[in-house]
N, C-alpha and C positions, 0 to 999 in steps of 0.2 A: 504494500500500500504506500502511496506517496505521502511524504511528510509535509505538514504545514506548520510553520512556526507561529505560535500564539503568545503574544506578550500579554501579561495580565491574566493568564489562563487559570490562576488560582483565585481570581476575584469573581464577582457576581456575574457579570455578562460573559466574561471570558470562559468561566467553567461551563456555562450553558453552551457556548460556542464549541468547546472541545467535545461535548457529548454529541452535538449535531454533526460535527466533522467526522467523528468515529462512526456514527450511523450512516454517513454518506460515503464511507469507504476510505477515509483518510486517517493518517496517524497524526494527532495533534501533539506537537512538542512545545510544552509550556516553558516560557522564560518569565520568571517572576521573582522579585526581591523578597516576597512574603512580608513586606512592611505593612501592607493592608490586605494582602491575600492570605489564603489558608492552604496549608499543605494537604489537609484532608479533602480539599475540593479538587485535587488533581487525581482523577480516577481513570482517565481514558487514554493516557499516553505518558511519556517520560517528562520529568521536571528538571529544568536547568535553573538552579537558584542563583540569581545575580542581578546586578543593576544594569539598566540599559546604557548608562554612561560608560560602562566598562567595554571599550571597543575590543580588547583582546578576547574577552569572554564571548562576545558576539561573533567574532571571526572564527573562533574555535567551534562554536555551535553551528554556524553555517557550514563549515567544512565537514563536521561530523555527520550532520543530519541531511545536508543538501536539500533543504525544503524547496518545494515548487512555488510557495507563496508565503506571504506574511499576513497575519491578521493582527492588527495592532490595537489593543484595548488599554494597555497600561497607561494610567494617568492619575494625577491628583484631581479631585473633582468637587471639592466643597466650596460653595459660593462664598460663605462667610470667611473662611480661611483665605480664599483667594483675594478678597477685599483687604484683609489685614496683612497678608504676607505675599504680596505679588511676586517678589523675587523667587520665592520657593516654587511658584508655579512656572515661571519662565525657565528656571533651572531644570526642574524635574521634567516637565512636559515637553518643552521645546528642545533643550539640549539633549535629553535622552532620546527623543524622537529623531533628531538630526543624526545622532550617532548611529541609531538603528538603520535609518534610511541609507546612510553612507555605507554601512556594512552590507546591507542587502544589495546595493548597486555593485559594490566591489566583488561580491560573491556571484553575481550574475542572476540573482533572484529578483525578477522584474515584475512580479505580480504582487500588488500591495493593496490590502483592504484596510481602510482607516476608520476608526471610531471617532467621529466628530460629534458636534452637538448643535442643537438649535440655539444655544446660548451665543453662538457667533452672530446671530441676527440682532440681538439687543432688543430695544423697545420700539415697537411699531404699532402704535395705538390704532385699533380697528382694522388692521391688515392681517389677512390670512396668509401665512408665509409659504413661499415656494422657493425653489433653488436660486432664482434670480433676485430675490429680495436683498437689498443692500445689507452688508454685514457691518454692524456697529455694536460690538460687544460691550457690555456694561461692567465687566470685571476681568481679572487676569485669567480666570479659567477659560472663558469664551475667547479672549484675545489670544491665549496660547494655542488653542485649537485652530483658530483662523490662521495663525502663523504657520502651523504645521501643514495646513492645506496649501499655503503658498510655497512652502519648501517642496512638497510633492509635485506641484506643477513645474517648478524649476528643474527637478530631477527627471521628470518625464521629458522635458524639452532637451535636456543635456545628455541623459543616459537611457532614454527609452524605458524608464521605470513607470509602467502603466499602473494606474491606481483606480480604485473605487472608493469614494468618500461617502460615508453615511452620516448624515446629520440627524441625530436622535432627538426625539421628543422625550417625554418622561417614561422611563422603563419601569415596569412593575411585574408582579407575578413571580412564579417559580416553576421549576420542573414539575409537571404533574405527578411524576413518580417519586418526587422528593429525594432524588439522588444528590442533587445540588440545589442551592437556593441562595437567598440574599442574607448576608451576614456581615455587617460593617461594625467597626469599632472606632469611634462611637457611631451609633446609628443616627442618621439624619433624614432618611427618606420617609415620606409621610406615612405610607401604609405600614411598614414594620414598626415605626414609632407608635402608631396607633395600637398595634398589637402589644407592645411593651407596656403601654398605658393600661390596656385592658387587663393584662396579667399582673399589674402592680409592680412591674420592673422599673417604672419611673412614676413620679407623682401624677403625671397627666400629660396630655398633648396640648401644646400651645399653637394656636393658629396665628401665624405671623402676618399681620396686616388684615384689617377688616374694613378699610376705607378706600379700597381700590374702586375704579370705575367699572364695576361688574355688577350683575344683578343682585348678588348677595354680599358684595363688598370684599370678597376674598379672591385670591389669584386663581386664574384659570389655566389649566395645563392639558395637553393632549397626551393621553396615556397609551402605551403600546406594550403588549405582553412580551416578556423577555424571550419566549420561545418563538414568537412571530419575528422578533427582531433578529435572532440568530439564523432563522430560515433565510432572511434576506441576505445575510452574509454568505451563506452557501451559494445562493444565486449570484451574488457579486463575484465570488470566486470563479464560478462557472463562466460568467461573463468575460472575465479576463482570460481564462483558459481557452475560450473560443476566439481569442485574438481581437476582441472589441476594444475600442478606445477608452481612455480614462473618462470617468463620469462621476457626477455628484448626484446623490439621491437623498431626499428627505425621507425619514421613516416615522410616520405618525398616521393616525387613523382619520384625521380631519375633523374630529369632534373633541371639544374641550369640556372638562369637568372642573368645577370650582373645588377648593379645599373643603368647603362645607358639604358639597355633594358627595365627595369621597368618604367623609366621616359618616354621613347618613347611610351610604351603601355598605360600609363596614358594619354598622349596627345590624343591618338587615341580613348580611351574609353570616356573620358570626353569632348572631342572636345574643350579643353582649353589649353592654353600655360602654361608650368611649368617654372617659373623663377628659374634658377639654376646657380650655379657657382661651380668651382672646389676648393677643399680645401685639407689640408694635411691628411695623414693617421690618423686613430684613434687608439690609443694604445690598444692592446688586440684583434684586429680584425684579423681573418684568411683570407687568400686569397680566398679560395674556400671551401664551405661546401655543399656537395651533397650526398644524400643517395644512396647506391648501394644495398640496402637490399630488398628482396621480402618476408622476413619472416612474416611480418604482413599480407600480402596477402595470402600466402600459409597456414599459421597456424590459423590466426584469420578470414580469409575470408574478410579482409578489402580491399575496393576498393575506392580510392578517386574519387569522381564524379564531384566536383566543382572546382578542383584545376588547372584551367587554369588562366593565367594572366588576361585575359579579364573578366572572371567570378569573380575572387577575387577583382579586381579593381572596377568592376561594382557594386558588392554588398557593398563594402566599401564606394563607392561614394554615393550610395543611403542612407546609414546610415549617412554619413557626411552631407547630405542635409536635412534629415528629422528627424534624431534621436539625442537625447542629454540627458544628466543627469544633474539635478540641485543640487542633494545632494548625 
């Protein structure tokens, strides 16, 4: 089976991608520092532990495994931290990615799938976002991802490093079989934070910002199931294998849900009360982020099948109850 190098394969999305790759007939080779990832999440192929800024380690890994492609998920991604410590994000996300891209080009591995974000768009009031929407990120996280997109375009022009860029909207849910799931330290994503509040693992959920210009005053986000998301990555890999040109795709469902709507859906799915309170806005948050693109559907043939709130919350709740990582 052909090898695919997966950075961040011990993390939330990367571990789900590794399972999808194995099911599609590839061997995922995880490269992860385990700073935010989990050794227990690496179940579908070998693990190379190390930092992406370590060029020698990357060169050895490309030489040993000779991957046909790179799926690049590894990144720091906390908005609040990015606002407070921008240098950390430029160093980790951009320098690490540049080192990886240079190593891939030097090794002749010229199929590259990149995990970007809708945070590159920034704030566009009343605009449904497509791939041509101007990119005006509000924080160092989104800015670092936009910079990596620019690096990939330059390496395509100079070294024929063809790439697929996926700009994610909000990722949620978990593997329906609960082999892998979402587990961050600390947890910051809305749905698992709700579960921690339900179980008494934290005092309660704080809804950050209730005075936005939305129907109920809380932020609106477009949620996509993690399994639907990684299905798109397999399609993106096939796209490159077929010799097609570099391309950017939004990955969202086109429907947004407010924070309050997510809380209400969680009450219905779990049949548990969610202790929550209102808090101030969080710096760097946009009011509304919703995909208006059908490009992934029309060009890749991608169809999100599990991205209802009920399914995403239900799968995540199953993982929360049954799955965990110890190391």
